[in-house]
Each structure stands twice: as structure tokens, then as C-alpha cells.
RODREN-402906 format. One line per 3 residues: for each residue x, y, z of C-alpha. Coordinates in steps of 0.1 Angstrom, whole numbers, plus 5000, padded with zeros to 4 digits. Layout:
! RODREN-402906
X Y Z; ...
***
This chain:
! RODREN-402906
5255 5308 5040; 5252 5316 5004; 5273 5285 4996
5248 5264 5017; 5218 5277 4999; 5233 5273 4964
5243 5237 4975; 5205 5231 4984; 5193 5246 4950
5219 5225 4931; 5209 5192 4950; 5172 5200 4945
5175 5204 4907; 5199 5174 4903; 5176 5150 4924
5145 5161 4904; 5162 5156 4872; 5172 5120 4881
5136 5113 4894; 5123 5125 4861; 5149 5103 4841
5139 5072 4863; 5102 5076 4868; 5091 5093 4835
5116 5085 4811; 5126 5049 4825; 5163 5054 4824
5187 5061 4851; 5220 5079 4850; 5232 5070 4886
5228 5041 4908; 5201 5037 4936; 5229 5041 4961
5242 5073 4946; 5207 5088 4943; 5201 5080 4981
5234 5097 4992; 5223 5129 4972; 5188 5128 4990
5203 5120 5023; 5226 5150 5020; 5197 5173 5009
5175 5162 5037; 5201 5169 5063; 5208 5203 5049
5173 5211 5048; 5170 5201 5086; 5197 5224 5096
5189 5254 5073; 5151 5250 5067; 5149 5286 5055
5165 5275 5022; 5144 5247 5014; 5130 5248 4979
5092 5247 4973; 5099 5218 4949; 5122 5198 4972
5121 5161 4965; 5123 5154 5002; 5085 5160 5002
5081 5127 4983; 5086 5106 5015; 5054 5120 5031
5048 5136 5065; 5032 5124 5099; 5010 5156 5097
4976 5144 5096; 4958 5153 5064; 4924 5167 5072
4909 5167 5038; 4891 5199 5028; 4866 5205 5001
4879 5227 4972; 4862 5243 4943; 4876 5233 4909
4886 5262 4888; 4876 5243 4856; 4846 5217 4863
4860 5181 4862; 4832 5167 4838; 4830 5129 4833
4829 5115 4799; 4798 5097 4783; 4804 5061 4779
4794 5034 4754; 4801 4997 4752; 4788 4996 4717
4804 5003 4684; 4772 5014 4668; 4770 5042 4694
4805 5053 4686; 4794 5056 4649; 4766 5077 4661
4788 5099 4681; 4811 5104 4651; 4782 5111 4626
4769 5139 4650; 4802 5153 4652; 4803 5154 4615
4769 5171 4610; 4777 5196 4635; 4812 5206 4621
4802 5198 4586; 4836 5182 4581; 4854 5150 4590
4874 5157 4623; 4908 5142 4632; 4904 5123 4664
4932 5113 4693; 4928 5081 4708; 4941 5073 4742
4941 5044 4768; 4915 5048 4794; 4936 5042 4827
4915 5025 4854; 4926 5044 4885; 4918 5077 4904
4913 5111 4884; 4935 5140 4899; 4935 5177 4888
4970 5192 4897; 4974 5229 4898; 5009 5249 4888
5019 5285 4895; 5051 5297 4880; 5061 5261 4871
5054 5250 4908; 5031 5222 4921; 5007 5242 4943
4976 5218 4946; 4962 5185 4939; 4922 5179 4939
4904 5147 4937; 4873 5147 4913; 4846 5147 4939
4814 5157 4922; 4831 5175 4894; 4824 5210 4909
4844 5203 4942; 4869 5178 4954; 4892 5169 4982
4924 5186 4985; 4949 5157 4986; 4981 5178 4980
5005 5162 5005; 4996 5128 4993; 5000 5135 4957
5033 5151 4963; 5047 5116 4973; 5040 5103 4937
5075 5104 4920; 5060 5106 4883; 5044 5136 4892
5069 5168 4888; 5070 5193 4917; 5085 5219 4893
5085 5222 4856; 5099 5244 4830; 5102 5249 4793
5090 5273 4764; 5057 5290 4766; 5049 5280 4801
5019 5297 4814; 5020 5315 4848; 4989 5296 4859
4974 5261 4845; 4960 5232 4854; 4965 5195 4843
4942 5164 4847; 4958 5130 4850; 4950 5093 4863
4966 5081 4893; 4973 5042 4889; 4988 5013 4909
5009 4991 4885; 5001 4953 4886; 5034 4944 4905
5028 4969 4931; 4994 4957 4936; 5003 4922 4938
5030 4930 4966; 5005 4950 4984; 4979 4921 4984
5004 4896 4993; 5010 4917 5025; 4977 4920 5033
4969 4881 5029; 5000 4875 5050; 4983 4897 5079
4950 4883 5071; 4935 4914 5059; 4911 4913 5030
4930 4918 4998; 4921 4947 4977; 4896 4935 4947
4914 4954 4921; 4942 4981 4915; 4915 5009 4913
4902 5001 4946; 4936 5001 4960; 4946 5033 4944
4915 5051 4954; 4919 5042 4991; 4958 5051 4990
4952 5086 4978; 4928 5093 5006; 4950 5078 5033
4955 5100 5065; 4994 5097 5068; 5012 5107 5035
5040 5085 5045; 5019 5055 5040; 5008 5068 5006
5045 5072 4996; 5049 5035 5005; 5022 5025 4979
5045 5036 4949; 5017 5048 4929; 5021 5063 4894
5004 5090 4873; 4996 5096 4836; 4986 5131 4825
4960 5136 4795; 4947 5171 4796; 4958 5207 4801
4937 5237 4810; 4943 5274 4814; 4938 5308 4799
4968 5305 4776; 4974 5271 4762; 5004 5272 4739
4989 5247 4714; 4962 5242 4686; 4954 5207 4691
4951 5182 4717; 4978 5159 4706; 5002 5189 4703
4995 5197 4741; 5005 5162 4749; 5038 5167 4733
5043 5199 4750; 5035 5184 4784; 5060 5156 4778
5087 5185 4769; 5077 5202 4802; 5084 5173 4822
5050 5155 4825; 5044 5118 4821; 5022 5110 4794
5011 5078 4776; 5032 5067 4745; 5001 5049 4732
4983 5078 4723; 4975 5082 4686; 4960 5103 4660
4932 5087 4640; 4924 5105 4607; 4888 5089 4604
4863 5065 4625; 4877 5034 4608; 4912 5041 4623
4894 5046 4658; 4879 5013 4655; 4914 4996 4645
4927 5012 4675; 4899 4999 4699; 4901 4963 4684
4941 4964 4688; 4938 4974 4725; 4909 4952 4735
4934 4924 4730; 4967 4939 4737; 4956 4955 4771
4962 4921 4789; 5001 4927 4781; 5001 4963 4798
5017 4965 4833; 4985 4982 4847; 4948 4982 4842
4928 4999 4815; 4891 4996 4810; 4885 5013 4776
4896 5040 4750; 4889 5078 4753; 4883 5093 4719
4887 5131 4716; 4884 5156 4690; 4919 5168 4683
4912 5205 4673; 4909 5228 4702; 4889 5251 4679
4865 5222 4669; 4862 5214 4707; 4850 5250 4714
4826 5247 4685; 4810 5215 4699; 4810 5226 4734
4795 5209 4766; 4764 5192 4779; 4754 5198 4816
4777 5167 4825; 4800 5158 4796; 4820 5174 4768
4804 5169 4735; 4838 5165 4717; 4847 5135 4735
4836 5098 4744; 4847 5066 4762; 4845 5035 4746
4845 5009 4777; 4857 4973 4774; 4832 4945 4786
4847 4928 4815; 4850 4893 4806; 4822 4876 4824
4810 4842 4821; 4780 4822 4839; 4785 4790 4856
4769 4769 4884; 4775 4772 4922; 4782 4738 4935
4790 4744 4971; 4805 4768 4995; 4836 4758 5015
4849 4775 5047; 4886 4779 5052; 4903 4785 5084
4934 4808 5085; 4962 4808 5112; 4946 4835 5131
4910 4817 5129; 4897 4840 5103; 4870 4820 5083
4868 4826 5046; 4841 4813 5024; 4851 4800 4991
4828 4793 4963; 4832 4760 4944; 4821 4765 4908
4816 4740 4876; 4848 4748 4859; 4846 4773 4833
4870 4794 4808; 4877 4831 4819; 4903 4853 4807
4924 4825 4795; 4923 4802 4826; 4900 4776 4840
4879 4789 4870; 4868 4765 4895; 4867 4786 4929
4860 4821 4938; 4866 4840 4971; 4835 4854 4987
4854 4870 5015; 4828 4872 5042; 4790 4868 5054
4782 4900 5041; 4789 4893 5007; 4770 4862 5006
4740 4879 5019; 4743 4909 4994; 4743 4887 4965
4715 4864 4981; 4737 4834 4970; 4723 4799 4970
4736 4764 4962; 4729 4756 4926; 4725 4791 4913
4737 4800 4880; 4760 4829 4888; 4781 4855 4870
4818 4853 4874; 4844 4880 4865; 4880 4887 4875
4884 4915 4898; 4910 4937 4881; 4913 4907 4857
4932 4891 4887; 4909 4878 4915; 4881 4856 4902
4848 4869 4919; 4810 4863 4917; 4792 4897 4907
4757 4884 4906; 4732 4858 4900; 4715 4849 4868
4689 4823 4881; 4683 4810 4915; 4681 4774 4918
4643 4764 4922; 4629 4761 4957; 4663 4770 4971
4668 4787 5004; 4692 4816 5012; 4727 4806 5023
4732 4808 5059; 4769 4813 5072; 4781 4787 5093
4779 4793 5131; 4807 4767 5141; 4841 4761 5131
4843 4736 5103; 4875 4723 5116; 4872 4720 5154
4833 4727 5159; 4841 4759 5182; 4814 4783 5180
4826 4811 5158; 4826 4848 5169; 4825 4882 5148
4842 4911 5166; 4825 4944 5168; 4839 4964 5137
4850 4932 5119; 4838 4919 5085; 4848 4885 5093
4839 4855 5115; 4867 4840 5137; 4874 4805 5154
4885 4816 5189; 4898 4780 5194; 4936 4790 5188
4950 4763 5207; 4934 4733 5196; 4921 4742 5159
4940 4720 5135; 4946 4746 5106; 4951 4773 5130
4979 4752 5146; 4994 4741 5115; 4992 4777 5099
5011 4791 5129; 5037 4767 5126; 5040 4771 5088
5042 4808 5093; 5068 4804 5121; 5093 4783 5098
5087 4805 5067; 5118 4824 5052; 5110 4857 5066
5105 4844 5099; 5129 4816 5114; 5137 4803 5078
5135 4766 5088; 5141 4757 5053; 5142 4717 5060
5106 4717 5070; 5075 4725 5044; 5039 4724 5047
5036 4686 5042; 5060 4677 5068; 5043 4700 5093
5011 4684 5087; 5027 4648 5089; 5044 4657 5123
5012 4673 5138; 4990 4641 5125; 5017 4619 5143
5013 4641 5176; 5047 4652 5177; 5040 4690 5173
5010 4708 5185; 5024 4744 5189; 5057 4760 5176
5077 4751 5207; 5073 4716 5203; 5096 4720 5172
5126 4725 5194; 5116 4693 5214; 5118 4670 5182
5145 4644 5181; 5161 4626 5152; 5149 4592 5168
5112 4605 5167; 5110 4614 5130; 5131 4589 5112
5104 4564 5116; 5079 4586 5095; 5072 4580 5062
5096 4597 5035; 5120 4608 5064; 5154 4593 5054
5185 4595 5079; 5200 4626 5062; 5166 4644 5060
5161 4639 5098; 5195 4654 5104; 5190 4684 5082
5157 4689 5099; 5169 4689 5134; 5202 4710 5123
5179 4736 5107; 5158 4738 5139; 5189 4741 5159
5203 4770 5138; 5170 4790 5139; 5179 4798 5174
5204 4824 5161; 5177 4843 5144; 5175 4879 5155
5146 4892 5178; 5129 4911 5153; 5122 4880 5131
5115 4859 5161; 5087 4885 5172; 5074 4884 5136
5074 4845 5136; 5050 4845 5167; 5023 4855 5144
5008 4880 5164; 4979 4896 5145; 4987 4927 5124
5023 4925 5134; 5040 4920 5101; 5078 4920 5092
5081 4958 5092; 5060 4964 5125; 5081 4937 5142
5115 4954 5133; 5099 4988 5147; 5087 4971 5179
5120 4952 5185; 5139 4984 5179; 5119 5002 5202
5113 4978 5232; 5146 4960 5229; 5131 4927 5245
5102 4908 5246; 5096 4915 5284; 5094 4952 5278
5069 4947 5249; 5046 4925 5270; 5048 4950 5297
5041 4980 5274; 5008 4999 5279; 4985 5009 5250
4995 5046 5252; 5034 5034 5251; 5026 5013 5220
5007 5039 5201; 5036 5064 5207; 5059 5042 5186
5061 5054 5148; 5035 5034 5127; 5018 5018 5156
4981 5026 5156; 4951 5015 5177; 4945 4981 5160
4980 4969 5163; 4985 4981 5200; 4952 4961 5209
4963 4930 5192; 4998 4930 5212; 4981 4936 5245
4953 4908 5236; 4982 4884 5227; 5002 4890 5260
4970 4889 5281; 4967 4852 5270; 4981 4828 5296
4987 4802 5269; 5009 4827 5246; 5030 4836 5278
5038 4801 5284; 5045 4795 5247; 5070 4827 5248
5086 4811 5280; 5089 4779 5266; 5106 4793 5236
5129 4815 5257; 5141 4784 5275; 5148 4768 5243
5175 4796 5238; 5156 4819 5210; 5166 4855 5207
5140 4875 5226; 5161 4908 5231; 5186 4928 5211
5220 4913 5213; 5244 4929 5238; 5269 4938 5209
5242 4963 5199; 5243 4982 5231; 5268 5004 5244
5253 5009 5280; 5219 5009 5300; 5223 5042 5312
5192 5055 5293; 5172 5022 5302; 5135 5027 5306
5136 5062 5295; 5114 5076 5267; 5129 5104 5250
5117 5128 5222; 5141 5148 5200; 5134 5183 5184
5154 5207 5165; 5190 5206 5148; 5221 5195 5163
5257 5207 5165; 5277 5175 5170; 5255 5147 5158
5228 5144 5131; 5193 5137 5143; 5197 5099 5132
5228 5096 5150; 5212 5110 5181; 5185 5084 5178
5209 5055 5175; 5229 5068 5204; 5195 5067 5224
5190 5033 5213; 5224 5019 5221; 5224 5032 5255
5190 5016 5262; 5167 5044 5256; 5135 5045 5234
5129 5071 5209; 5093 5083 5208; 5077 5105 5180
5048 5119 5201; 5048 5138 5234; 5027 5123 5263
5030 5124 5301; 5053 5093 5299; 5077 5111 5279
5108 5112 5302; 5125 5143 5287; 5131 5165 5255
5165 5164 5239; 5164 5199 5226; 5185 5214 5196
5180 5246 5179; 5150 5260 5162; 5126 5238 5181
5087 5241 5170; 5068 5266 5194; 5037 5242 5196
5061 5213 5205; 5078 5234 5232; 5044 5247 5245
5031 5211 5251; 5062 5201 5266; 5060 5230 5292
5026 5222 5298; 5032 5186 5308; 5062 5197 5329
5086 5173 5310; 5122 5179 5314; 5142 5197 5287
5181 5187 5283; 5206 5202 5259; 5228 5182 5235
5258 5187 5257; 5239 5175 5287; 5230 5144 5268
5266 5137 5258; 5276 5141 5295; 5246 5118 5306
5257 5089 5282; 5296 5094 5288; 5295 5097 5326
***
């Protein structure tokens, strides 16, 4: 047993070292594949020998399905905010006040002011113990499990003069590339995109499921340390020590000998910030000497030795010419402002998304108004206010009927947006569904594009996705810009799409909230479209990562007779609506919902799950009255066992399971 414990300790240290190299130092000694192999080995050992799991185990990075009920925790050291200014003259006044009180010119440290979410992390004996949000400065929310998923935050640290206990402040951020990918997924699912990375970050760290937080790939920079024994005389020295201990600090922090150097730093980053891979909204200026900080002290709200200079958001005023209403493939109606063209952050802005009726009402927008426009997170143009209303103008009334088909709009309870319910005959919905269906991640019919889809629809050749499979070469050759070879390629590409796997076909159907990942999960769990269509809400939400919203959407889709006919037509055309037989070994577990718990001797947990699926069974992650049996290994959790017995669910051993599938 000692050699297993030693191996777990060795793997923990090695993986944490590789994580630090990759996520903090931006260098790597091993490939992703080799890293994943080490992590998989550690995870398997920890499952079999949980008593040896280390407190700084990197397996905590993936999150847990245990719900975080955020509790309010008091800060050991108040998390004060900084005084803000947008004025260089205010900054000069701040400097003169410091000089007057200290009777000497201080040395400053200038730092980037990251635009994210503040966090305070506690360490004891070098081990990460707790993470707390700013809250009201005195108390914040305990978000420890979520923050553990951020790979640039060390779960353990070591080094010279490490205090027994200390607290470190940092800013959690979402880099631009991660933010863009997240918004692309939300737009694809017709969810409202996040306005900026800061909002996305704040929402992410307060998510209930820490596994979902792990998927957001957040980052963190640390900038201040507190404790009874800090092994540094200056702030800049403390940043150097933090980096030596393994914390990620900004490489752009700088000592400035006087206020002129501070101004130079501000002027430089006011321009250069646009080249950073993340958002900053200003510069933080701190007196470097801790002794001088103590002399200056605090006000009730702010430290008197620090201030933040905020960059002005690039904002312009222009005229609101009109508002268009766009209809997406799910019928969601999005208002878009048409503006007199104006230069903003290096580009010409002509349009701005208004999101929904509530935003229009909140801003009291009226056609002809002079409005203020800025870029949210310097990415998405948005109207942030009204300078002057058009004389004698009336408040904008959100449309009541679809601008494309005239159908009366609906606004479902709990939804922010209006929808056109005419999914069968509304042109942009029809074309949008077909465009989604042929896209690369769905059916990948690469010979077709948006223009061709529109051309076929206007010619009356296609009114739904099933019509694609009825097209003939003779029908499309007479159309404009369709040559003989093009027609052949289109028909061949449509025919080849019949080989696309079930999960991608399911994604291609365009069921609301069923994105690429969810489609894979559903295909794996239910095996066929018939099983999915017949599933109850309780069965759907028992599937990992499927919540009420997705379950309700699936049930609504298969309650529609038009959708049932559409799926039947596609099945008749030969599309894949079940897992291929080659993936199955038998149907011996067909229709059975099985939950596994504990550790096993002959197979790993993943191998057990794979066997269940290959023999037609369904792995479930939560216990319900619809669970057929528990496959029990060693060391089952007592609460799970109690619930199983309470519901009178059958329990079988690993040996009984093997006999069941081999007989």
C-alpha cells in the first residue's frame, strides 16, 4: 500500500508542476496527451484508494456535480475598494497629498487594473483552503469549489519564508479568445450573448455546478498579499516573492520613481491595452513601501495609499435612424438599431444589437434620438444612453407581429425575448433551420451555402430539411449559377450526408438548447431517436448535464406532429437515427437504467459504463424510482446506499453483472 500512496503523491506533485509551467509560465515540458495520461492514472488511483488523495490533488480541477450552496463568509481582512478617478489632475492631487503626509517623494508601483471579478484566496501550511468573493467588503460568498477549477491558481505552494497562514487577492478574468468561443456557442443556441468578459466571468464563478465552471477556462492574476508575517518590505518585492512561490502575477507591473513616470505608464497602456489578450479598464497606483502604506492608513472605504485611474470607455454619439427586427431559426426576434455611421474604437459602426424589448423600454429609445454608443467589452457595439430625444417623438413600441410572416408574436413566461411561433411557414426560420442542418458541425453538406439555400427556397424546391433529400439534378440545373458539375456535387454531397452519425443528425435537427455536446450526450444515453422521443422529463434530467430547460424543449419538440412527420421523412430517406450496430455487443441490458457506485476489481468505472452502453443499457448519474438496479463495487457512499434501499432498488455485484452480460 505504501508504494501506491507514494505513487499518488508523486503524480500529484508532477501534474501540479506541469500545470504551473503551462498555465503560469506559458511553457510545457510534455505533450497534452502525456499530461492527460498522468491525470487519468492519478484519477483512477484516487478512485480505488481515496484515503491517499492529497489535499492539492489536480483532479479537483474538473469540478464536481455536488451543488454549491454559497454561504456568506466573513473576510479576515476587509476587502476594500479603491478610490477611482478619470482625471490626471485628480491623480496629481493624490500624489501631492501623499507627499505632504509623508514629507518625501514616494516610490509607486503601477499595475494593470484587470476587468474581471475580485477574489480572496486563503492558504494554510501552503495548501489552498478557501476562496471568497468581494461581497460587501466585509463578507463574501464561499466559492471555493468553483475557484479550485481555475488551473492558474495553485492548490499548493512552497518556498522560502512561506507564512503558516496568509491571504492573497487576485482578479479572475476571461481571456478574449475564451469569451469569443463562449458567445459563439450561446449565439448558436440562440441564447443572449454576454455583453463583455467581465459579466461572463462574474456569472461563471457563481455557477452552481463546478464542472461547468471548469469548462469556462477562466484565468487569474494575483496582486496583493496579506498576513501577520509578510516576508517583504515593499509591495513590488512581495509580487516577486509571490511569483517564486508559484502564483501568477502580471509581468507588466512596474516601479515608478515619480508621478511623471506614473503618467507615462498610464499614457502607454491607454493605447497598448487594445493589444492585450484580456480586458483592463485602468491602472492601479500603489505606494510601494509597506511602512509608508501603514503611515498613510485607510479611510472607512479605501486605502489612502492607492488609487485607480480608470480609462474612459470609448464612446460616441450618433443618430438612431431606425430599428429592424431579425428572426432567428428558432423564431427568436432580436431588435437591431440602425445608426448614422460613426467611428468607434477603430471601426465604423452602423448597427447595434438591442437584445430585447426590455432594453428598448429601459433606455426609452425613440427613432431620431441622438444616442451614446460604446463597445461592450470593446467587442459588441451597444447603445448605453440617450443624449437628446427627437422633438415630439413617441416611445418605441415593440412589434406585436412577425416582420417576416405576420404571425402574432409570443413572449413565453420567464423569457426575455419575443418569439414567432410559426416555425413551419416563417421564411427566415425555414432557411435558418436548413442552414443549421447543412453546417459543418451538423450534416456537413459542404456543396450548399446560404445563398443556394435561399435560391432553392425561393424557387419552391425546399420548404424543410427533408426536402433536401428529394432534390434531383434535373430540378436544380435550370437555376441561375448552377452548372452541371455544381448540380452533381450538390446531389452527391446530400447523399453522402446520410452516413453522418446519429449524434450529429440529432444536433442538425435544431432542437432548441440541444447543442453539439448535448446531442452527443443524448445519443449516447438513449441510443435511438425513438427512445429519446419517448423519454419522460424525469428520464431526461437524470442524464448528466441535462436540466429542466433542455428537457422541456425536447419534450415540446416531440409533442409537435409536424416534427414527428419530419423525423419520419428523414428516417425514410436513410439518415442515421440510432447508434450503429457495430457499437453494440448485445441488447441484454436494453431499456435498463443503471447507476454504478464504488470501486471495482476487474474493470475501471469507465470500462463498466462502456460495457453497460455496449449491451444496450443506460448509465444514469442520479437515483430515482426509474433506476432498475445499482451496480455496486467497494466503498459505496452511505447516503447513496440508504437512498437505494429506501426506493427498494435491486443491488447487484460486479460478478453478477459480468454473468448477466456474458450469459
